[in-house]
C-alpha positions in Angstrom: 115.1 105.2 88.1 112.5 107.1 89.7 110.5 104.2 90.6 113.5 102.7 92.6 113.1 106.2 95.3 109.5 105.9 95.7 106.6 102.7 95.3 104.0 105.2 94.1 106.0 105.1 91.0 106.4 101.8 90.2 103.3 101.5 87.8 104.8 103.7 85.6 107.4 102.0 85.4 105.5 98.9 84.5 104.0 100.5 82.3 106.1 102.6 80.6 109.0 100.1 80.7 108.2 97.7 77.5 107.6 100.1 74.7 111.5 101.9 76.2 112.4 97.8 76.0 111.1 96.8 73.0 113.1 100.1 71.1 115.7 99.0 72.4 115.5 94.8 71.0 114.5 96.0 68.1 118.2 97.4 67.4 119.9 94.3 68.8 122.2 93.5 66.7 125.8 90.5 67.3 128.3 93.6 66.9 125.7 96.3 69.0 127.0 95.3 72.4 126.0 98.7 74.5 122.2 97.9 73.1 122.0 94.3 73.7 123.1 94.7 77.4 120.6 98.1 78.0 118.1 95.5 76.6 118.8 92.4 78.8 119.0 94.8 82.2 115.6 96.4 81.4 114.1 93.1 80.5 115.5 92.2 83.8 114.4 95.1 85.7 110.9 94.8 84.2 110.7 91.2 85.5 111.6 92.1 88.9 109.5 94.9 89.3 106.8 93.2 87.6 107.2 90.2 89.7 107.8 92.5 93.1 103.9 94.0 92.4 102.2 90.7 91.9 103.0 88.6 94.4 103.9 91.8 97.3 107.3 91.9 97.1 107.5 95.4 98.0 105.8 96.0 101.4 103.9 99.2 101.8 103.2 99.6 105.2 103.6 103.2 106.9 106.4 103.7 108.8 104.7 103.5 112.3 108.3 105.4 113.1 107.2 108.4 111.1 103.5 108.5 110.8 100.8 108.4 113.9 99.4 104.6 112.9 98.3 103.0 116.3 96.8 107.2 116.9 94.7 107.5 114.0 93.6 103.7 114.6 92.2 105.0 117.9 90.6 107.8 116.7 88.9 105.9 113.5 87.6 103.6 116.2 86.7 106.3 119.3 85.2 108.5 116.8 86.3 111.7 119.6 84.0 114.4 118.9 85.1 118.5 118.1 87.7 119.1 115.6 91.0 118.0 115.5 94.2 119.8 115.9 97.3 117.8 114.4 101.0 118.0 114.1 101.7 119.4 110.5 104.3 116.9 108.8 100.5 114.2 109.7 98.0 116.1 107.9 98.5 114.3 104.4 98.3 111.1 106.2 95.3 112.1 108.3 93.5 113.1 105.3 94.3 109.6 103.8 93.2 107.6 106.9 90.1 109.5 108.7 88.7 111.8 104.9 85.7 112.6 107.9 87.7 114.5 110.0 89.1 117.7 108.7 92.5 118.1 109.5 93.6 121.7 110.9 97.0 122.4 109.1 99.4 120.1 106.3 102.2 120.5 104.1 100.4 122.1 102.1 100.8 125.9 103.5 97.6 126.9 101.6 96.6 129.9 104.0 99.7 132.3 106.1 97.0 132.9 108.4 96.3 129.3 109.6 100.2 128.6 109.4 100.0 131.5 112.2 97.4 130.2 114.4 98.7 127.1 114.3 102.5 128.4 115.6 100.1 129.8 118.0 98.5 126.5 119.2 101.3 124.1 118.6 104.1 126.5 120.7 101.3 126.9 123.3 102.2 130.8 123.1 99.6 133.4 124.8 96.1 132.7 123.2 96.6 129.2 122.2 93.1 127.9 124.8 91.4 130.9 122.9 92.1 129.8 119.8 91.5 126.0 120.2 87.9 127.1 121.6 87.6 129.1 118.8 88.0 126.6 116.0 86.1 123.6 118.6 88.9 121.5 118.8 88.2 118.6 121.1 91.2 116.3 119.8 94.5 117.1 119.6 97.1 114.6 117.6 100.6 115.5 118.4 104.3 114.2 119.3 105.5 114.1 122.7 108.7 115.3 121.2 109.6 118.3 119.3 110.4 116.0 115.7 113.9 118.2 115.3 114.8 119.3 118.8 113.9 116.0 120.5 112.5 118.5 123.5 109.1 117.9 125.0 106.4 119.8 123.1 105.8 122.8 124.3 101.6 121.8 123.9 102.1 118.4 125.5 103.7 120.0 128.4 101.1 122.9 128.6 98.4 120.4 128.4 99.5 118.1 130.6 98.9 120.8 133.5 95.4 121.6 132.1 92.7 119.7 133.8 90.4 120.3 130.9 92.6 118.2 128.5 93.0 114.2 129.1 95.6 111.9 127.3 93.8 109.4 125.8 96.1 107.4 123.8 99.8 107.6 123.8 102.9 105.4 122.1 106.0 105.9 120.9 105.1 108.2 117.8 102.1 110.5 118.9 99.6 111.3 121.9 96.1 112.1 121.5 94.5 114.1 124.1 90.5 114.7 124.6 89.1 117.6 125.5 86.9 116.2 128.9 83.8 118.2 127.7 83.3 116.5 124.6 84.8 113.3 124.8 84.5 112.2 128.7 81.9 109.0 127.7 84.9 108.0 125.5 87.5 109.0 128.7 85.9 106.7 131.0 85.8 103.5 129.4 89.6 103.6 128.7 91.7 107.1 130.0 95.3 106.4 129.8 
């Protein structure tokens, strides 16, 4: 059942399903209708999911409206200098796609102090620029709109007013800003 919720559990179903199926098939008798239906259902699911995994019936593409797929590809190609500041919900995806970049934060909340600093920067609160300098942030990857309220991100609004920062990439999901002093060579070749 859990393999129906997430594709990553499909392998468990395919490997653990046959023994369960075998236990039901061994109890099939002409008068045992429930066990027969269960065995046939299990067999059908095994065939369906086994075929699906083998023949790519199930697409595993990242949801481009949930994750910054295009922005991460851009960062991967342009290799900007400086540490990366990222939207918290994208941390795990960035760790997976850009292992050479240390994310500022992800959804594991490993440090209360880091979360407080993340909040200061992401809300463009007093002192955010000082924190960005202390951490050596040269790349900022954020959604343009707040994911819950749909309002403009305070950090986006603040970055648009700063001459030190330039938009390097924009799509419907994410915006990438580069610190000009660290990444001017990249920006000259294709600034948005």
